[in-house]
ZADO-362642 format. One line per field, with one value per residue (C-alpha): residue in one letter; x, y, z. Coordinates in Angstrom, 2 decimals, m for minus. Last residue first. Layout:
N
residu (A,...) $
c1 (X,...) $
c2 (Y,...) $
c3 (Z,...) $
% end
This chain:
219
residu (L,I,Q,K,N,L,G,C,V,D,L,F,E,A,R,L,A,P,D,D,A,Y,V,G,R,F,V,T,T,R,T,A,P,S,I,E,R,V,G,R,M,E,V,C,M,H,K,A,R,L,L,V,A,V,G,H,P,A,M,L,A,E,L,T,D,A,I,Q,Y,G,I,R,E,Q,V,A,F,R,K,T,Y,L,R,V,L,R,T,L,K,S,I,G,L,I,K,E,N,A,V,Y,G,V,Y,A,E,G,Y,F,P,F,V,H,H,E,C,L,S,H,F,H,I,P,G,E,I,V,Q,S,L,R,C,D,P,E,G,R,C,E,K,P,F,A,K,I,L,K,P,D,G,D,Y,G,N,T,S,E,Y,L,A,E,I,F,R,R,P,T,D,V,T,S,P,T,D,L,D,M,G,F,A,T,F,I,E,A,M,Y,G,Q,Y,K,K,M,D,E,P,S,I,T,R,K,N,L,Q,L,L,E,D,L,S,F,D,D,Y,S,R,E,D,T,M) $
c1 (m3.27,m3.40,m7.25,m7.60,m6.05,m3.18,m3.43,m1.74,m5.11,m6.45,m3.50,m4.30,m8.00,m7.15,m4.83,m7.57,m10.04,m7.58,m7.28,m4.62,m1.43,m2.69,m3.73,m0.14,2.46,2.33,5.37,5.09,7.39,6.62,9.07,8.09,7.75,11.00,12.93,14.96,18.69,19.05,22.42,23.14,21.36,17.69,18.10,20.79,18.64,15.94,12.42,10.58,7.30,7.60,4.59,4.71,1.99,2.18,m0.26,m1.54,1.29,4.25,5.30,9.04,10.00,7.13,7.87,11.54,10.79,8.33,10.79,13.59,11.37,10.43,14.05,15.17,13.14,14.38,18.05,20.32,23.39,22.00,19.57,16.62,16.78,16.61,14.68,11.68,11.80,12.02,8.93,7.12,8.38,6.72,3.33,4.14,4.07,1.27,1.33,m0.78,m1.87,m1.97,m2.89,m0.05,0.58,3.63,3.53,6.80,7.50,10.22,13.93,16.75,20.23,23.23,25.71,25.99,24.87,24.21,21.53,21.61,18.46,16.06,12.74,9.31,6.82,3.49,2.32,1.40,m1.28,m2.65,m5.25,m8.34,m9.31,m8.13,m9.62,m12.91,m14.89,m13.92,m11.26,m9.86,m8.34,m5.97,m2.81,m0.27,2.74,6.07,9.52,12.47,12.42,14.17,17.35,17.92,20.74,24.05,23.80,20.90,23.52,24.15,23.25,25.31,28.47,27.89,27.35,30.57,32.54,31.15,31.68,35.32,35.94,34.10,36.14,38.20,35.25,33.34,36.30,38.22,41.34,39.54,39.07,36.89,37.85,37.38,40.97,40.51,37.32,39.03,42.14,40.09,37.91,40.93,42.15,38.77,39.04,42.40,41.00,38.13,40.68,42.66,39.47,38.76,35.77,33.55,30.22,27.48,26.92,24.23,21.04,18.37,20.43,21.85,18.38,17.05,19.91,22.76,23.33,21.86,24.53,27.20,29.38,33.09,32.84,35.27,32.74) $
c2 (13.53,14.00,14.13,10.36,10.25,7.78,4.25,2.49,0.98,4.55,5.61,2.88,3.79,7.48,6.69,4.65,7.49,10.04,8.05,9.09,8.68,5.45,4.24,4.49,5.36,6.75,7.22,8.34,9.61,10.00,11.19,10.06,12.61,14.09,13.90,16.81,16.85,19.82,18.52,15.15,12.27,12.82,13.99,11.43,8.90,9.10,7.87,6.25,6.02,4.73,4.57,2.92,2.74,0.96,0.93,m1.02,m3.50,m4.09,m7.00,m7.13,m3.77,m1.93,m3.56,m2.61,1.03,1.29,m0.19,2.03,5.13,4.45,3.75,7.05,9.18,7.32,7.84,4.83,2.88,m0.60,m3.01,m0.78,m1.58,m5.36,m5.31,m3.66,m6.12,m9.11,m7.90,m7.59,m11.03,m12.61,m11.95,m14.00,m11.65,m11.05,m10.90,m9.80,m6.39,m6.28,m3.19,m2.60,m1.75,m1.50,m0.28,0.34,0.72,2.33,2.67,5.11,4.25,6.60,6.27,10.08,10.96,7.42,6.92,3.29,1.16,m0.72,m2.15,m3.24,m4.17,m2.76,m3.76,m5.49,m4.16,m5.98,m3.73,m4.45,m1.29,m2.13,m5.63,m4.27,m4.80,m8.50,m9.37,m12.53,m11.34,m14.02,m12.74,m15.18,m15.69,m13.93,m15.31,m12.88,m11.84,m15.04,m13.73,m11.29,m8.78,m8.74,m4.98,m5.62,m7.15,m3.76,m4.58,m7.78,m5.92,m3.24,m5.90,m7.70,m4.44,m3.44,m6.86,m6.88,m3.37,m4.23,m7.35,m5.83,m3.69,m5.56,m7.45,m4.19,m3.07,m1.26,1.93,4.16,7.83,9.00,8.17,4.65,4.12,5.41,3.27,0.15,0.89,0.89,m2.35,m3.97,m2.90,m4.69,m7.86,m7.79,m7.32,m10.36,m12.43,m11.64,m9.58,m11.12,m9.47,m11.85,m12.17,m9.88,m11.67,m9.07,m6.12,m7.89,m8.92,m5.39,m3.71,m2.13,1.63,2.19,m0.15,2.32,1.40,0.87,m2.93,m4.47,m6.07) $
c3 (m20.67,m16.87,m16.85,m16.72,m13.26,m13.06,m11.67,m14.58,m15.58,m15.70,m17.84,m20.38,m20.43,m20.86,m23.74,m25.44,m24.92,m26.35,m29.61,m32.15,m30.12,m28.61,m32.07,m33.28,m30.65,m27.12,m24.86,m21.26,m18.52,m14.83,m12.17,m8.68,m5.94,m4.74,m1.53,m2.85,m2.34,m4.73,m5.89,m4.29,m2.52,m3.48,m7.08,m7.98,m6.09,m8.74,m8.08,m10.99,m12.89,m16.46,m18.78,m22.20,m24.84,m28.20,m31.12,m34.10,m33.53,m35.89,m33.63,m33.01,m34.55,m32.89,m29.55,m29.92,m30.66,m27.77,m25.26,m26.57,m26.41,m22.79,m21.84,m23.38,m20.98,m17.91,m18.62,m18.81,m17.72,m18.22,m16.55,m17.48,m21.21,m21.29,m18.01,m19.64,m22.53,m20.21,m18.36,m21.69,m22.69,m19.64,m21.23,m24.32,m27.27,m29.77,m33.54,m36.52,m35.22,m31.45,m29.44,m27.01,m23.39,m21.15,m17.55,m15.76,m12.06,m9.99,m9.53,m10.05,m8.97,m9.04,m11.90,m12.06,m15.60,m16.83,m14.20,m13.09,m13.30,m11.07,m12.23,m11.08,m13.79,m12.67,m15.06,m18.29,m20.62,m23.68,m25.23,m27.29,m29.18,m32.71,m32.46,m31.08,m34.29,m34.47,m37.04,m35.51,m32.20,m30.90,m32.57,m33.97,m31.67,m31.09,m30.20,m30.44,m26.78,m25.72,m27.41,m24.53,m24.90,m23.01,m22.50,m20.13,m17.84,m16.25,m12.63,m12.73,m13.74,m11.10,m8.44,m9.42,m9.39,m5.99,m4.44,m5.54,m4.21,m0.95,m0.14,2.69,3.74,6.44,7.93,8.15,6.28,3.46,5.48,3.32,3.15,m0.44,m1.35,0.01,m2.02,m5.16,m4.78,m3.98,m6.99,m9.30,m7.77,m8.36,m11.99,m12.27,m10.74,m13.22,m16.00,m14.89,m14.51,m18.16,m19.18,m21.82,m22.40,m23.44,m27.13,m28.45,m29.44,m28.76,m29.96,m33.00,m34.11,m33.53,m35.38,m33.39,m33.27,m29.77,m28.41,m29.44,m32.39,m31.75,m31.92,m29.39,m27.10) $
% end
């Protein structure tokens, strides 16, 4: 893309229907050359059967791992809600998880990986269940930070559906913590986002967290 805006600046429709990135074969070859220089400088011998194609494989894997920037137009479709005004309509949750994900920390470009749980209380629309997995992957398959992903998922769900409430839990392990710096084999990092009725109703939050496998006393 040539637009100078960041991806966070795009509207919802633009975000979900972005044209796929176009990188010419010539540019891909150039980037592979850059990686060959770096790997050699850092000590890798590129003249072995195992490593001769490593720069190409690295660039191709990095490109595939960040395809969340290409958007996902299949997320646009929503359906009428199933709840027809019964008393529990504002309590009935849709919860999907664990949704397994891998992402790349934008600070060090080291992987972090884990599970996401996404819940919502429908208003006028519901999403196909697979769309919640697609939504998680839209934002995790980028250069990211865990905290922002939760807000992006919640923001997009609100824009797509205008639900009564949204809840997002991410639980991940970060290789930038385990492989560098403090080198701590850390427990998982948990981040949560609660909107609407989830923010207002402690019992609803507790039910969501219980489904996610967390003790109700955490929040």
